[in-house]
C-alpha positions as CSV (number, residue, x, y, z in Angstrom):
1,X,78.0,111.1,74.4
2,X,78.7,107.2,75.4
3,X,76.4,104.3,74.9
4,X,78.1,102.7,77.8
5,X,79.7,103.2,81.4
6,X,82.5,100.9,82.4
7,X,81.1,99.5,86.2
8,X,83.4,98.3,88.6
9,X,85.0,95.1,86.8
10,X,85.1,92.9,89.6
11,X,84.6,89.1,88.8
12,X,82.3,88.1,91.9
13,X,83.0,85.0,93.0
14,X,80.4,81.8,92.8
15,X,80.4,79.4,95.1
16,X,81.6,75.8,94.5
17,X,79.8,73.2,95.9
18,X,81.4,69.8,96.4
19,X,79.8,66.7,96.7
20,X,81.3,64.6,99.6
21,X,80.8,61.2,100.1
22,X,80.7,59.3,103.8
23,X,84.6,58.4,103.3
24,X,85.8,61.3,101.4
25,X,85.2,63.8,98.2
26,X,84.0,62.3,95.1
27,X,87.2,63.6,92.8
28,X,84.4,65.5,90.0
29,X,85.7,69.1,88.8
30,X,84.1,72.4,90.0
31,X,82.6,74.1,87.9
32,X,84.0,77.3,86.3
33,X,83.0,80.6,87.8
34,X,81.5,82.8,86.1
35,X,81.5,86.3,85.7
36,X,79.2,89.1,85.8
37,X,78.4,91.0,82.9
38,X,78.5,94.2,81.7
39,X,74.8,95.6,83.0
40,X,75.1,93.1,86.1
41,X,78.0,95.3,87.4
42,X,76.6,98.4,86.5
43,X,73.3,97.0,88.6
44,X,76.1,96.3,91.0
45,X,78.1,99.6,91.1
46,X,74.9,101.5,91.7
47,X,73.2,99.1,94.1
48,X,76.9,99.8,95.8
49,X,75.7,103.6,95.9
50,X,72.4,103.3,96.8
51,X,73.4,102.0,100.1
52,X,75.7,105.5,100.4
53,X,73.1,107.5,100.2
54,X,69.3,106.8,99.2
55,X,68.0,107.1,95.8
56,X,65.3,110.2,96.8
57,X,68.4,112.4,97.9
58,X,69.9,112.6,94.5
59,X,68.6,113.9,90.9
60,X,69.8,114.4,87.6
61,X,71.4,116.4,86.1
62,X,73.0,116.7,82.6
63,X,75.2,119.7,80.9
64,X,78.1,120.0,78.4
65,X,81.1,121.1,80.3
66,X,83.8,122.9,78.1
67,X,87.5,120.2,77.4
68,X,90.8,121.6,78.0
69,X,93.0,122.8,74.9
70,X,90.2,123.8,72.6
71,X,88.8,119.5,72.6
72,X,85.7,121.2,72.2
73,X,82.5,119.9,74.8
74,X,81.8,116.9,76.4
75,X,78.0,116.3,77.2
76,X,78.1,114.8,81.5
77,X,75.8,112.7,83.3
78,X,75.5,113.6,86.6
79,X,74.0,113.5,89.7
80,X,73.3,116.1,92.3
81,X,71.8,116.6,95.7
82,X,68.2,116.7,95.4
83,X,66.8,121.1,95.2
84,X,70.2,122.1,94.4
85,X,70.3,124.2,91.5
86,X,73.2,125.8,89.3
87,X,74.7,128.8,90.3
88,X,75.8,131.0,87.0
89,X,77.7,133.9,89.8
90,X,80.9,130.9,89.5
91,X,82.6,130.5,86.0
92,X,82.3,126.6,86.7
93,X,79.4,124.8,86.1
94,X,78.3,124.4,90.1
95,X,75.9,123.7,92.3
96,X,74.7,124.8,95.6
97,X,71.8,124.0,98.4
98,X,68.6,126.9,97.6
99,X,69.8,128.5,101.2
100,X,73.5,128.8,100.6
101,X,73.2,132.5,101.3
102,X,71.9,131.3,104.8
103,X,75.5,129.5,105.5
104,X,78.4,130.8,106.5
105,X,80.2,127.5,104.2
106,X,78.1,126.9,101.9
107,X,78.2,123.2,100.4
108,X,78.9,122.9,97.1
109,X,79.4,120.3,94.1
110,X,82.0,121.4,91.4
111,X,82.6,120.1,87.7
112,X,85.6,120.7,85.6
113,X,87.4,118.7,82.7
114,X,91.4,118.7,83.0
115,X,94.3,117.0,81.7
116,X,96.3,117.4,84.9
117,X,100.0,117.8,82.9
118,X,100.3,116.1,79.0
119,X,97.1,115.9,77.3
120,X,98.3,112.5,75.6
121,X,95.8,109.8,76.0
122,X,98.2,107.6,77.9
123,X,99.1,109.8,80.1
124,X,96.4,111.1,82.4
125,X,95.9,108.0,84.5
126,X,99.4,109.3,86.3
127,X,97.8,112.8,86.0
128,X,95.1,111.8,87.9
129,X,97.2,110.0,90.6
130,X,99.7,112.8,90.7
131,X,97.0,115.3,91.7
132,X,95.3,113.2,93.8
133,X,98.5,113.7,95.9
134,X,99.0,117.4,95.4
135,X,95.4,117.9,96.4
136,X,96.2,116.1,99.3
137,X,99.2,117.3,100.1
138,X,97.3,121.1,99.7
139,X,95.0,120.4,102.7
140,X,97.2,119.7,105.0
141,X,98.9,123.0,104.3
142,X,95.8,125.8,104.0
143,X,98.9,128.6,103.2
144,X,101.7,127.7,100.9
145,X,104.4,130.7,99.5
146,X,102.4,133.4,101.5
147,X,105.7,135.1,102.2
148,X,104.9,135.0,105.8
149,X,106.9,132.2,107.3
150,X,104.3,131.9,110.5
151,X,101.8,131.2,108.0
152,X,103.5,128.8,105.6
153,X,104.5,126.6,108.8
154,X,100.6,126.1,109.7
155,X,99.3,122.5,109.2
156,X,96.0,121.3,109.2
157,X,94.6,117.8,110.4
158,X,93.5,115.5,107.4
159,X,91.8,112.5,108.2
160,X,91.7,110.5,105.2
161,X,88.2,108.7,105.0
162,X,88.1,107.6,101.2
163,X,90.7,106.7,98.7
164,X,90.3,104.1,96.3
165,X,89.5,103.4,92.6
166,X,86.3,102.9,92.7
167,X,86.3,101.7,89.5
168,X,88.6,100.7,86.2
169,X,88.3,104.5,85.1
170,X,86.9,106.0,88.8
171,X,89.5,107.7,91.1
172,X,88.4,108.9,94.4
173,X,89.1,110.7,97.3
174,X,87.1,111.9,100.4
175,X,88.5,113.4,103.6
176,X,87.5,115.7,106.9
177,X,89.8,118.1,107.3
178,X,90.7,119.8,111.3
179,X,92.8,123.3,112.4
180,X,95.0,123.8,115.1
181,X,92.6,124.7,117.5
182,X,94.3,128.7,118.5
183,X,93.3,129.2,114.4
184,X,90.0,131.6,114.1
185,X,87.2,128.7,112.6
186,X,86.1,131.8,110.4
187,X,88.9,132.3,108.6
188,X,89.9,128.1,108.9
189,X,87.1,126.6,108.3
190,X,86.9,122.7,109.1
191,X,85.6,120.7,106.7
192,X,84.7,117.3,104.4
193,X,85.7,117.6,101.0
194,X,85.0,114.8,97.8
195,X,87.2,114.4,94.6
196,X,86.1,111.8,92.4
197,X,87.9,111.1,88.7
198,X,86.7,110.0,85.7
199,X,88.9,109.0,82.7
200,X,87.6,107.0,79.9
201,X,90.7,105.3,77.7
202,X,91.6,106.9,74.6
203,X,89.9,110.1,76.3
204,X,92.8,113.4,76.2
205,X,91.3,114.3,79.5
206,X,89.6,113.5,82.6
207,X,86.1,114.6,84.7
208,X,86.6,116.2,88.6
209,X,83.5,116.1,90.2
210,X,84.8,118.0,94.2
211,X,83.0,119.0,96.4
212,X,83.0,120.6,100.1
213,X,80.4,120.6,102.5
214,X,81.5,122.5,106.7
215,X,82.3,119.9,109.4
216,X,79.6,120.2,111.1
217,X,77.1,118.8,108.1
218,X,79.1,115.9,108.0
219,X,76.3,113.5,109.0
220,X,73.7,115.5,106.9
221,X,76.1,115.4,103.7
222,X,79.3,113.3,103.3
223,X,77.0,110.5,101.9
224,X,75.0,112.2,99.9
225,X,78.0,114.3,98.2
226,X,80.1,111.1,97.8
227,X,77.9,108.9,95.7
228,X,76.9,112.4,93.5
229,X,81.0,112.8,93.2
230,X,81.0,108.6,91.9
231,X,78.5,109.3,90.0
232,X,79.3,111.1,87.3
233,X,79.6,110.1,83.7
234,X,80.1,110.9,80.7
């Protein structure tokens, strides 16, 4: 397990105070701009997450994730919505709420490891960008190569809620997906989705955290799922 995690890597600009006289500035050189330490950057990243979702809404979940191409396993440090538990019915690592069986489209958060293409370490960041674009394309086209031209022509309405590189080694995408009114909401469930990716330099894989919930749970769950996905590290 890694001893440290890469923070945002941003520089906080310090305020520069210029002393002026009655007639003009003194001409003194402005002080050097300090940068945040790694520890301070991590605290700032954590604070940003806590503004998105209250800390009490999340709890720790640590597990081993199988890596691609017989690379072994990787210990993952994750946060999941409080009270959610692992669902063994899935082949991958998935957590869901205790009332999942009472909901038509139950929310979930899922963890996978992948190369997304070539498993060369230098190729992974580009593979992540390609994966993100593929997700966006897939959301807009719910049916691809179905054999029915009319079904393949259906297009969803995809509203990108968040898309950014939130850390030096982290990417995140969140979107709301709706469908034409004439389509059955039972077959085409309006939803929110979140996908986050983490890759450490030199690794031949990335960790993808994916979550979804029905659109009518957006106000309740989107901030929590976004913070949970963003928090995944290893």
